[in-house]
C-alpha positions in Angstrom: -7.9 11.2 8.8 -10.4 13.5 10.5 -12.3 10.8 12.2 -12.5 10.8 16.2 -10.5 8.0 17.8 -12.5 5.9 20.6 -10.4 5.3 23.5 -11.1 1.7 23.5 -10.3 1.3 19.8 -7.0 3.2 20.2 -6.0 0.9 22.7 -7.0 -2.2 21.1 -5.1 -1.3 17.8 -2.0 -0.3 19.8 -1.8 -3.7 21.4 -2.2 -5.3 18.0 1.0 -3.5 16.7 4.4 -4.8 16.0 6.4 -4.3 18.9 9.6 -1.8 19.3 11.6 -1.1 22.2 10.9 2.7 22.1 7.8 4.7 21.1 7.8 8.4 20.0 7.0 10.8 22.6 3.5 11.6 21.4 2.7 8.2 20.2 1.9 5.4 22.8 3.8 2.1 22.2 3.4 -1.4 23.9 7.1 -1.8 25.2 8.7 -5.2 24.0 5.7 -7.5 23.9 6.2 -8.6 20.6 2.4 -8.6 19.5 0.8 -9.2 16.1 3.4 -9.9 13.5 0.6 -10.9 11.0 0.2 -13.7 8.8 2.8 -16.7 9.1 2.8 -19.6 6.7 2.0 -23.1 8.2 5.7 -24.2 8.1 7.0 -21.0 9.7 4.6 -21.1 12.5 5.7 -24.6 13.5 8.1 -24.6 16.7 10.4 -27.6 16.1 13.2 -26.0 17.9 15.5 -26.0 15.0 16.1 -22.3 14.4 18.5 -22.5 11.7 20.2 -19.0 11.1 17.4 -17.3 12.7 19.4 -16.6 15.9 22.2 -14.9 14.0 22.5 -11.3 13.8 22.8 -10.6 9.9 25.8 -8.5 8.7 24.9 -4.9 8.0 26.7 -3.7 4.5 29.4 -1.4 4.5 27.5 1.5 2.6 28.0 5.4 2.9 25.2 6.6 5.1 22.9 9.4 3.6 23.2 13.0 4.8 19.6 13.8 4.7 17.5 10.6 4.1 13.8 10.8 3.7 11.5 7.8 3.5 8.0 7.5 1.9 5.9 4.3 2.8 3.1 3.9 0.2 0.6 1.4 1.5 -1.3 0.5 -1.7 1.8 0.9 -3.7 3.5 -1.6 -1.5 6.6 0.4 -1.7 9.4 2.0 0.6 11.1 5.0 -1.2 14.3 6.1 0.2 15.7 9.5 -1.1 18.3 12.0 -0.2 17.7 15.3 -2.1 21.2 16.6 -1.2 22.9 13.8 -3.1 20.4 12.7 -5.5 20.1 9.2 -4.1 16.7 7.7 -5.0 15.8 4.1 -4.5 12.5 1.9 -4.3 12.0 -1.2 -2.2 9.2 -3.6 -2.4 7.1 -4.0 0.6 4.7 -6.2 2.5 2.2 -4.1 4.4 -0.7 -4.5 7.1 -3.5 -6.9 6.1 -6.7 -5.2 5.2 -9.1 -4.6 8.1 -12.4 -6.2 7.5 -13.8 -5.4 11.0 -16.6 -2.9 10.6 -16.0 -1.7 14.3 -12.5 -0.9 13.9 -10.8 2.4 13.6 -8.9 0.9 10.5 -11.9 -0.8 8.8 -11.4 -0.8 4.9 -7.8 0.2 5.4 -4.5 -1.7 5.8 -3.7 -2.2 9.5 -0.5 -0.1 8.6 -2.8 2.9 8.3 -3.4 2.9 12.0 -1.0 5.6 13.1 -2.3 8.0 10.2 -5.9 7.6 11.5 -5.2 7.8 15.1 -3.0 10.8 15.3 -4.4 12.6 12.3 -1.0 13.0 10.5 1.1 11.4 7.8 4.5 12.5 9.0 6.5 10.6 11.4 10.3 9.9 12.2 12.7 7.2 12.7 15.1 8.0 15.4 18.2 6.1 16.8 16.3 5.2 20.1 13.8 3.4 18.1 16.1 1.2 16.0 17.1 -2.4 17.0 20.0 -3.5 14.7 19.5 -7.1 15.4 15.9 -8.0 16.5 15.2 -11.9 17.0 12.2 -13.0 19.1 8.4 -12.4 18.8 5.9 -13.8 21.5 2.8 -15.3 20.3 -0.1 -13.6 22.0 -2.3 -16.5 22.2 0.1 -19.1 23.4 3.0 -17.2 24.8 5.2 -19.2 22.6 8.4 -17.4 21.4 9.7 -17.6 17.8 12.6 -15.8 16.4 10.8 -14.6 13.5 12.7 -11.3 13.1 15.7 -13.5 12.2 18.5 -11.1 13.7 17.5 -8.4 11.1 16.9 -4.6 12.0 13.7 -3.1 13.2 13.1 0.4 12.8 10.3 1.9 14.7 8.5 5.0 12.7 5.5 5.2 15.1 5.7 3.6 18.7 5.2 -0.2 17.8 4.9 0.2 14.1 8.3 -0.3 12.5 10.0 -1.6 9.3 11.5 -4.9 9.6 12.5 -8.0 7.7 10.1 -10.6 5.8 9.3 -13.1 8.5 8.5 -15.7 5.9 11.2 -18.6 5.9 12.9 -16.7 8.9 15.3 -19.9 9.4 17.0 -19.3 6.2 20.6 -17.9 6.0 19.7 -14.5 4.7 16.7 -14.0 7.0 13.8 -15.1 4.9 11.5 -14.2 1.8 9.3 -11.2 1.1 5.8 -11.6 0.2 4.8 -8.4 -1.5 1.0 -7.6 -0.4 -1.1 -7.1 2.6 0.4 -9.6 4.9 1.3 -8.1 8.3 -0.2 -6.9 11.4 0.5 -3.2 10.8 4.3 -3.1 10.3 6.2 -2.8 7.1 8.0 -5.9 5.8 11.0 -5.6 3.6 13.3 -8.1 1.8 16.3 -9.1 3.9 18.9 -7.4 2.1 16.7 -4.2 1.5 16.1 -3.6 5.3 19.9 -4.2 5.8 20.5 -1.6 3.2 18.0 0.7 4.6 19.4 0.6 8.1 22.9 1.1 6.6 21.9 4.2 4.7 20.3 5.9 7.8 22.4 4.6 10.5 23.4 7.4 12.9 21.1 10.0 11.5 19.4 11.7 14.3 15.9 12.0 12.7 14.8 10.5 9.5 11.5 12.0 8.3 8.8 9.1 7.3 5.7 10.0 5.2 3.1 7.4 5.2 0.4 7.5 2.6 -2.5 5.1 1.5 -2.3 5.7 -2.2 0.5 4.7 -4.7 3.4 7.5 -4.7 3.6 9.5 -7.9 6.1 11.9 -9.5 5.0 15.4 -10.2 4.2 14.0 -13.8 1.7 11.6 -12.3 3.7 8.5 -13.2 3.6 5.9 -10.4 6.9 5.5 -8.2 7.5 1.7 -8.5 10.3 -1.0 -8.9 12.3 -0.8 -12.3 11.6 -4.5 -12.5 7.9 -4.6 -13.4 5.5 -7.5 -13.2 1.9 -8.3 -14.0 -0.5 -5.8 -12.9 2.4 -2.8 -12.6 1.4 0.4 -14.2 3.0 1.0 -17.6 2.9 3.5 -20.5 4.5 1.5 -23.4 5.4 -2.2 -23.8 9.1 -1.7 -23.0 7.9 -0.8 -19.3 6.8 -4.5 -18.8 10.4 -5.8 -18.8 10.0 -9.6 -18.6 9.2 -12.5 -21.1 6.3 -11.6 -23.4 5.3 -8.7 -21.4 3.1 -5.9 -22.9 1.3 -2.8 -21.8 -2.5 -3.2 -21.9 -4.4 0.2 -21.9 -7.2 0.3 -19.5 -10.3 2.1 -20.6 -11.6 2.5 -17.3 -8.5 4.1 -15.6 -6.8 5.7 -18.5 -3.4 4.2 -17.8 -1.8 1.0 -18.7 -1.2 -2.0 -16.7 1.5 -4.9 -17.4 0.4 -8.2 -18.8 1.9 -11.0 -20.8 0.9 -13.1 -24.0 -0.6 -16.4 -23.1 -2.5 -19.2 -24.6 -3.4 -21.3 -21.6 -1.2 -20.5 -18.6 1.0 -17.8 -17.3 4.4 -17.6 -15.4 4.4 -16.8 -11.6 7.0 -14.9 -9.8 7.9 -15.8 -6.3 6.7 -13.3 -3.6 3.9 -11.9 -6.0 0.4 -13.1 -6.5 -0.2 -15.7 -8.7 -1.4 -15.2 -12.4 -4.1 -16.5 -14.8 -4.4 -16.4 -18.4 -8.0 -14.6 -19.5 -9.3 -13.7 -23.0 -8.0 -10.5 -24.1 -10.7 -8.3 -25.7 -8.6 -7.4 -28.4 -7.8 -11.0 -29.3 -5.8 -13.7 -27.8 -4.9 -14.4 -24.2 -3.5 -11.8 -21.5 -2.1 -12.7 -18.2 -3.6 -11.0 -14.9 -3.1 -11.2 -11.3 -5.4 -13.6 -9.4 -7.3 -11.9 -6.3 -6.1 -13.3 -3.2 -5.6 -12.2 0.5 -2.4 -10.4 -0.4 -3.9 -8.2 -3.1 -7.5 -8.2 -1.5 -9.9 -6.2 -3.7 -7.1 -5.7 -6.4 -6.4 -2.7 -4.4 -2.8 -2.4 -5.3 -3.6 -1.8 -9.2 -5.2 1.3 -10.7 -8.8 0.7 -11.7 -8.5 -3.1 -11.9 -11.4 -5.0 -9.9 -12.2 -8.5 -8.9 -14.2 -10.6 -11.3 -14.6 -14.3 -12.1 -13.3 -15.0 -15.5 -12.8 -18.3 -17.6 -9.3 -19.5 -18.6 -8.6 -18.3 -22.3 -8.4 -21.7 -23.5 -11.0 -23.4 -21.3 -14.1 -22.2 -20.3 -14.9 -24.6 -17.6 -11.7 -23.3 -15.7 -12.4 -20.1 -13.8 -10.6 -17.9 -11.5 -11.0 -14.6 -9.3 -8.8 -12.2 -11.0 -8.1 -8.5 -11.4 -9.4 -7.0 -14.6 -10.1 -3.4 -16.0 -13.2 -1.7 -14.1 -14.1 0.7 -11.6 -15.2 0.6 -7.9 -17.4 3.5 -8.6 -17.0 5.7 -5.7 -16.4 9.4 -5.6 -13.5 10.3 -7.8 -13.3 7.0 -9.6 -13.4 7.1 -13.3 -16.5 5.9 -15.2 -17.4 5.1 -18.7 -21.3 4.9 -18.1 -23.8 5.7 -15.5 -24.0 2.2 -14.4 -20.4 2.2 -13.5 -21.0 4.4 -10.4 -22.4 3.0 -7.1 -23.4 4.2 -3.8 -25.6 7.0 -5.0 -23.0 8.4 -7.1 -23.6 9.5 -11.1 -21.0 9.6 -13.7 -20.2 13.3 -14.8 -17.3 14.3 -16.7 -16.0 10.7 -16.9 -15.8 10.9 -12.9 -18.1 9.3 -10.3 -19.6 12.3 -8.2 -22.8 13.2 -6.5 -24.9 16.4 -5.8 -24.5 17.9 -2.5 -25.5 21.1 -0.4 -22.5 21.4 2.1 -21.2 18.1 3.0 -20.2 14.6 1.5 -20.2 11.1 2.7 -16.8 9.4 3.2 -16.1 5.8 2.5 -13.5 3.5 4.3 -10.3 3.0 2.2 -10.6 6.2 0.2 -9.5 9.6 0.5 -11.9 12.1 2.2 -14.5 13.8 0.0 -15.6 17.6 -0.1 -18.8 19.4 -1.4 -17.3 21.8 -3.9 -18.7 24.4 -6.4 -17.5 23.1 -9.6 -19.0 24.6 -12.6 -17.8 21.8 -15.1 -19.9 19.4 -13.1 -23.1 21.7 -13.3 -24.9 24.0 -10.8 -24.8 23.5 -7.1 -22.5 21.3 -5.2 -20.5 18.1 -6.4 -18.7 15.8 -4.0 -15.0 15.4 -4.9 -12.2 13.4 -3.8 -9.6 15.5 -1.8 -6.1 15.5 -2.7 -2.5 16.5 -1.3 -0.5 18.6 -3.6 2.7 18.0 -1.5 2.1 14.2 -2.4 1.7 15.2 -6.3 -2.1 14.5 -5.8 -1.5 10.7 -5.6 -5.2 10.4 -4.7 -6.4 11.8 -8.2 -7.4 9.4 -11.0 -5.9 10.0 -14.4 -7.3 13.1 -16.4 -8.1 15.0 -13.2 -6.0 17.8 -11.4 -5.6 18.8 -7.8 -7.2 22.2 -7.5 -8.3 24.3 -4.7 -12.0 24.8 -4.6 -14.4 26.5 -2.3 -17.2 24.7 -0.3 -20.7 25.1 -1.9 -22.6 27.6 -0.2 -19.6 28.5 2.0 -16.7 29.8 -0.3 -14.5 30.7 2.3 -13.8 26.9 3.3 -11.3 25.9 0.8 -9.8 22.4 0.1 -7.8 20.8 -2.7 -9.8 18.4 -4.5 -9.5 16.3 -7.7 -11.1 18.0 -10.6 -11.8 16.2 -13.9 -10.1 17.9 -16.8 
């Protein structure tokens, strides 16, 4: 969040955002140019002139509006979390977020495209105002061909930062309900929700003068460090006990790298799939038998939604000749990641106290897609400075791995400069 924004990069990224009619006063927008909705399936991108229900404004449910709604968008958590602290209302919705940016010249390189407003404006807190809401948005103009498609399907569009908004799913937009959500990294920066969910969200905040929206990279966590997620779990979801994995043959597999569990399922050859989620694959369980894991695809590139699961090629449990790229326990080995051995840490880092770190005099390097780092004096990691991951207490230190706490530390050699960092216990 501290990086400077080149003017050209800022303009280019703004022109790539999803379009809303109104921009926040301090955040440029692109008017109503309808640019860059993101990935469309081949069937959805065909313009055959038969739009079905895509031109019909969807009925907004009659729900009591919230008095003081607040929204948290977790990019890597793939969630939109709506709460009202005055009434106790609390609901988590699944989301599709911006695709991961692989352009090394881009401001959001290594991040989801939805992270652009955070990087560009150096803040996490935004607002939804009535002037930035379109209750029934329909048309999108293809920036390359000029062709118009009614991909927004008559569902609400809620701008939270200029051209960046929350809207419906886009996939199968001709459907009566407005389409189907793919939960993953799929858009050009906007936050996609299931049709019924975005209608409920709109109904709950309708008429509220200003709805706070916090946008964070990491999965959202409670004060007890539990991941905030959907009540209905699926393969790869975080868990503590088998009962958390509430689907057929589900069980909680403990991850020696991350220190937390992830949901799997017993298998012998193949695994069930769930609509809108990454496909699955049956691999050998080190404890015996087979276990279901998520395949790595574009929608979960790098296995990024999962805590300490990494991409690897594995054979099918019952057939060594059949392999797939899947998400299995491991560590990426950067500052703040957990480690079991020295070889787990990469990029010049070393394993100390079960955490990847590196020695430093005053400053540390950062890496795209990760929280910023800080050169701190931390006695538990030895004399001198140690690079640690920064954390945000107001977000319940969601940047920190299991077994670490968010604690204030002074800079090595400059104790008056203090930041909150993830310190291994």
